[in-house]
Phi, psi and omega in degrees: 000326179295323177300320183290316182297319183295316181296316183293319179298316183287317182293318178292323175297315178297321179293317182295319181294317180294321176296315182298315180297316176303314178300314183298308181295320181292322178290325176295315178295324174297320179288329175293326178292322182284322184224087183291340181288345176261015188298319183296314184291322180295325181294314179296321180290324176297318178294321175300315180294318177298320175296323178288324180291322177293343177289333182294311178294331179290320176297319179299320178295321179296318176298320182292323178293325179290321174301313187292324188251012174265000000 
């Protein structure tokens, strides 16, 4: 049962992070197309957002390892 819980935790976190990254990047590209003069600022904000989104699956992997080995 622990294996299933760890797999579900890691899988859902990876799916949610990939969906979130796709939305952030697509909206950033859309914003850059609308206002090209803000491209540098939008790009830096996108990288910060993607970094924060990528922290979630890393934490989830740690939690799934704790579930797996406890």
